[in-house]
C-alpha positions in Angstrom: 62.7 21.8 156.3 59.0 21.0 155.7 59.7 17.6 154.1 62.0 16.6 156.9 59.1 16.7 159.4 57.0 14.1 158.2 60.1 12.0 157.6 60.5 12.3 161.4 56.8 11.8 162.5 54.9 8.3 163.4 55.6 4.8 163.1 56.8 2.6 160.3 54.5 1.0 158.1 54.9 -2.0 160.1 53.0 -0.6 162.6 49.6 -1.4 161.1 48.2 2.1 162.0 49.4 4.8 159.6 51.3 4.2 156.7 54.4 6.2 157.5 57.8 5.8 156.1 60.5 4.6 158.3 62.1 7.5 160.5 65.4 8.1 160.6 68.1 5.5 162.1 69.9 5.6 165.3 72.9 5.3 164.3 74.9 2.3 166.2 78.8 2.3 167.1 78.8 -0.9 165.2 77.6 1.0 162.1 81.1 3.2 162.1 80.4 6.1 160.3 83.4 8.0 161.1 85.2 10.2 159.1 87.1 7.2 157.7 83.8 5.3 156.6 84.1 4.8 152.9 81.0 6.6 151.4 79.5 6.1 147.8 77.9 8.4 145.2 75.9 6.3 142.8 73.4 7.0 140.0 70.5 5.3 139.2 68.0 5.8 136.0 64.1 5.1 136.4 63.5 1.9 134.5 59.8 2.0 135.3 57.1 3.4 136.8 53.7 2.1 137.8 50.2 3.9 138.8 48.5 0.5 139.6 47.3 0.3 136.1 48.7 -3.2 135.2 46.7 -5.3 133.1 44.1 -2.4 132.8 43.0 -2.6 136.3 40.5 0.4 136.2 38.2 -0.5 139.1 38.1 -1.8 142.8 40.3 -0.8 145.6 43.6 1.3 144.5 46.7 -0.3 144.8 48.8 0.2 148.3 51.0 2.7 146.7 52.0 5.6 148.7 52.3 6.8 152.3 50.4 9.1 155.1 51.2 12.6 153.9 48.7 14.2 156.0 48.5 12.3 159.6 44.9 11.7 159.2 42.8 8.6 158.3 40.5 10.2 155.8 37.1 7.8 156.2 35.9 7.3 159.1 38.5 10.5 160.3 37.6 14.1 159.0 39.8 15.3 155.9 42.6 17.3 156.6 41.0 20.6 155.0 38.1 21.4 153.3 37.3 19.4 150.4 34.7 21.0 147.7 31.4 21.1 148.1 29.1 18.7 146.4 31.6 16.4 146.2 32.2 12.8 147.2 34.7 12.4 150.1 37.8 11.7 149.1 38.8 8.5 151.7 42.3 7.0 152.4 42.7 3.5 152.6 42.7 1.9 155.9 46.4 3.1 156.8 45.9 6.6 155.6 47.4 6.6 152.3 47.4 9.7 150.5 47.1 8.6 146.9 43.8 9.9 144.9 45.9 10.7 141.9 46.1 7.4 141.5 42.0 7.5 140.9 42.9 10.6 138.4 44.7 8.3 136.1 42.3 5.6 136.3 39.5 7.8 135.4 41.5 8.7 132.3 40.9 5.3 131.6 43.1 3.7 128.3 44.5 7.5 127.7 46.6 6.9 130.8 47.4 3.3 130.3 48.5 3.8 126.9 50.5 7.3 128.4 52.4 5.0 131.0 53.1 2.3 128.3 54.8 4.7 126.5 56.9 6.5 129.2 58.1 2.9 130.4 59.0 2.4 126.9 60.6 5.7 126.6 62.5 5.3 129.9 63.6 1.7 128.9 65.3 2.3 125.4 66.8 5.3 126.7 64.8 8.0 125.3 64.1 10.1 127.9 64.5 9.4 131.7 64.2 10.4 134.9 67.8 10.4 137.3 68.2 10.2 140.8 71.8 10.6 142.5 72.8 9.3 146.1 75.7 10.9 147.5 77.0 10.0 150.9 76.2 6.4 151.3 77.9 4.1 153.8 76.6 1.0 152.2 75.2 0.0 155.7 71.6 -1.2 156.2 71.4 1.9 158.2 73.0 5.5 157.7 72.5 9.0 157.8 73.4 12.3 156.0 73.2 11.3 152.7 72.5 13.5 149.9 69.9 12.5 147.5 69.4 14.6 143.9 66.6 14.4 141.4 67.7 15.2 137.2 65.4 15.1 134.2 67.3 13.7 131.3 67.0 13.8 127.4 68.1 10.2 127.1 71.0 8.3 127.1 74.3 9.8 124.7 73.9 8.4 121.3 76.0 6.8 119.0 78.3 8.5 116.4 75.1 7.8 113.8 72.6 9.6 116.7 70.9 6.1 117.7 70.9 5.1 121.2 72.7 2.8 122.8 71.4 1.4 126.2 73.2 -1.4 127.7 71.8 -1.6 131.3 74.9 -2.3 132.7 75.2 0.4 134.9 77.5 2.1 132.7 74.9 4.0 130.0 75.6 7.8 130.5 72.4 9.7 130.5 72.3 13.7 129.5 71.1 16.0 132.7 68.5 18.8 131.4 70.2 22.2 132.3 67.0 23.3 134.4 67.7 20.9 137.0 71.2 22.2 137.9 71.9 25.4 139.6 73.3 27.7 137.0 71.7 26.3 134.0 75.6 25.3 132.6 75.8 25.4 129.0 75.0 22.2 126.4 78.0 19.6 126.4 79.2 19.9 130.2 80.2 16.8 131.5 78.1 15.9 134.8 80.2 12.8 135.1 83.2 13.7 136.3 83.9 15.7 139.4 80.8 17.2 138.6 81.7 21.1 140.0 79.7 22.4 137.0 76.6 20.4 137.7 75.1 21.0 141.2 71.4 19.8 141.5 68.5 22.3 142.0 66.5 19.9 143.3 68.0 17.9 146.2 67.5 16.1 149.6 70.7 17.0 151.9 69.0 15.0 155.4 68.3 11.7 153.5 68.7 8.4 155.2 68.7 4.5 155.0 66.5 3.0 157.5 67.0 -1.0 157.4 67.9 -1.0 153.7 65.4 1.3 152.6 66.1 4.9 151.1 64.5 7.8 152.2 65.0 11.2 151.1 62.3 14.0 151.6 62.7 17.4 149.5 62.2 21.1 150.8 60.8 22.6 147.8 58.9 22.1 144.9 59.9 19.1 142.2 58.8 18.9 138.8 58.9 15.3 137.8 58.9 14.8 133.9 59.0 11.5 131.8 59.7 12.7 128.4 58.8 15.7 126.3 55.7 14.0 124.5 54.3 11.2 126.0 50.7 10.1 125.8 49.9 11.9 128.7 51.2 15.4 127.5 54.2 17.1 128.5 53.7 14.7 131.8 55.0 17.3 134.4 53.8 17.0 138.0 55.1 19.8 139.9 55.1 17.9 143.8 55.5 19.8 146.9 56.7 18.2 149.8 58.1 15.1 147.9 59.3 11.9 149.5 61.1 9.5 147.6 61.3 5.8 149.2 63.0 2.9 148.0 65.0 -0.2 148.7 68.5 -0.6 148.1 69.6 -3.5 146.4 73.6 -3.9 146.0 75.1 -4.2 142.3 78.7 -4.3 141.3 79.3 -2.1 138.0 82.3 -3.5 136.0 84.6 -0.1 135.5 82.6 1.8 138.2 82.7 -0.1 141.6 79.5 -0.5 143.7 76.0 0.6 143.1 72.7 -0.1 144.1 69.6 -0.7 142.4 66.3 1.1 143.7 63.2 -1.7 143.8 59.8 -1.1 145.5 60.3 3.0 145.1 57.7 5.1 145.1 57.7 9.5 144.4 54.8 10.7 146.7 53.8 14.2 147.4 51.2 16.8 146.5 50.1 18.2 143.4 48.7 21.4 143.3 45.2 21.5 141.3 45.8 25.0 139.3 49.6 23.4 138.6 47.7 20.4 136.9 44.8 22.2 135.2 47.9 24.6 133.9 50.1 21.3 132.8 47.1 20.3 130.6 47.9 23.0 128.1 50.7 20.5 126.6 48.1 17.8 126.1 46.4 17.0 122.9 43.0 16.8 122.9 41.9 13.0 122.0 38.5 14.1 120.7 39.9 16.9 117.9 41.4 16.2 115.0 42.7 19.7 114.6 45.3 19.3 116.9 43.4 21.6 119.6 44.8 21.3 123.3 43.3 20.2 126.5 42.4 23.5 128.0 40.2 26.7 128.0 36.3 26.9 127.2 36.5 23.5 125.4 34.1 20.6 126.3 37.0 18.0 127.2 38.7 20.2 129.3 36.0 21.4 131.0 34.9 18.0 131.7 38.3 16.9 132.6 38.4 20.0 135.4 34.8 19.9 136.7 34.1 15.8 136.8 37.6 14.4 137.4 40.3 17.2 138.9 38.6 19.2 141.0 36.7 16.7 142.7 39.5 14.6 143.6 41.3 17.7 145.9 42.0 15.8 149.3 45.3 17.8 150.4 46.5 21.1 151.0 49.1 21.9 148.2 51.5 23.9 151.1 52.5 21.6 153.7 52.3 24.7 156.3 48.5 24.8 156.1 48.4 20.8 156.9 45.3 19.9 159.3 44.6 23.6 159.4 40.4 22.9 159.4 39.1 26.3 157.6 42.0 25.2 154.6 40.4 24.3 151.2 41.8 21.5 149.5 43.6 22.7 146.6 45.9 19.7 145.6 45.7 16.1 144.6 47.9 13.9 146.9 50.1 12.0 144.7 52.0 8.8 144.7 53.8 6.6 142.0 56.0 3.1 141.8 59.0 3.3 140.3 62.4 0.7 140.1 65.9 2.0 138.9 68.6 0.9 137.9 72.5 1.9 138.0 73.7 4.2 135.5 76.0 7.3 134.8 75.8 11.3 134.4 76.3 12.1 131.1 76.5 15.6 129.3 74.1 18.8 129.9 71.7 18.4 126.8 67.9 19.8 127.5 65.1 18.5 127.0 63.1 18.6 123.8 60.5 21.8 123.4 57.2 20.5 124.3 54.6 22.4 122.7 51.8 24.2 124.8 48.7 24.9 123.4 45.8 28.1 124.7 48.1 30.9 125.4 47.0 33.6 126.8 49.1 36.2 124.7 52.3 35.4 126.0 51.3 34.2 129.1 51.3 30.9 129.5 47.9 29.0 130.3 46.4 29.1 133.9 43.6 28.0 136.0 42.4 26.8 138.9 39.2 25.1 140.8 36.4 27.0 142.4 36.5 26.9 146.2 
């Protein structure tokens, strides 16, 4: 699988060379991972995300979030693809971290700061969320053959009067958007039981834990969303070759047994610039009083496209084109930090409809960066 190749390549971060995430461990006999070994299934809900914008940090070096996704350290080395003519070279940090997307949000300034704050508040109050499910974990520091799935959620199940009741005790039940489930089961199906009707669309079936760090590489594009109307728009990032990495910390859940927090987590991947530009159709133009969206020929959109998004392309969207010296950069390397707390899967419930402007007839707005 495309996502698994990178997971097995290169040394760990501690080598001081490339910022590769931990490699799959060699399981020792002492780990006793035979058929009789207890294997846990647990669920975590993201409780916060981090784009290095804490305390309004909008200048200086980018924070050390993310990983070397393309295997090269751009500056002083050559980039892994042909960057757009006339733009500055997009350099990695000294360990090759591909995280230019952090610069994208930094250049959006106060709009991004407010958007991240709104997203975090929404997750912490149970209004919307992103859910991680881990199956087959042995509870040992090293484990293989795990399945990690990603779901979007329209929030925690409400009380009888519709109010959200979030206890942060590991028993909160989060709804599951049907678009993240095979066959799109109808609203009301319970994913918290046997889950036979709730099979994930986006799953890594060869995930592992290495020295307590969970690593899950996803073979298909994964849409990451933080609510239908955060300040940063529909807030959908479709990441290719996405990898989830995070440290597991054990937690005992009353009535539901063993679980784990995920701390120092990252979601990293390649955000195709065409996908990113199309997603701006869900973002309201902050300079307009008429409810216009950021797309088309309007000056705010053109500035965003030509002065921020397209110049930041630093990687190829499709991993098979990685390190092809003739391939044009057509994506922005993206990473975000996160923490996640124990939770439960609830019933199927779709995300609220996200308005989208600039429709081209009945066709969604599309655009791409010039080569």
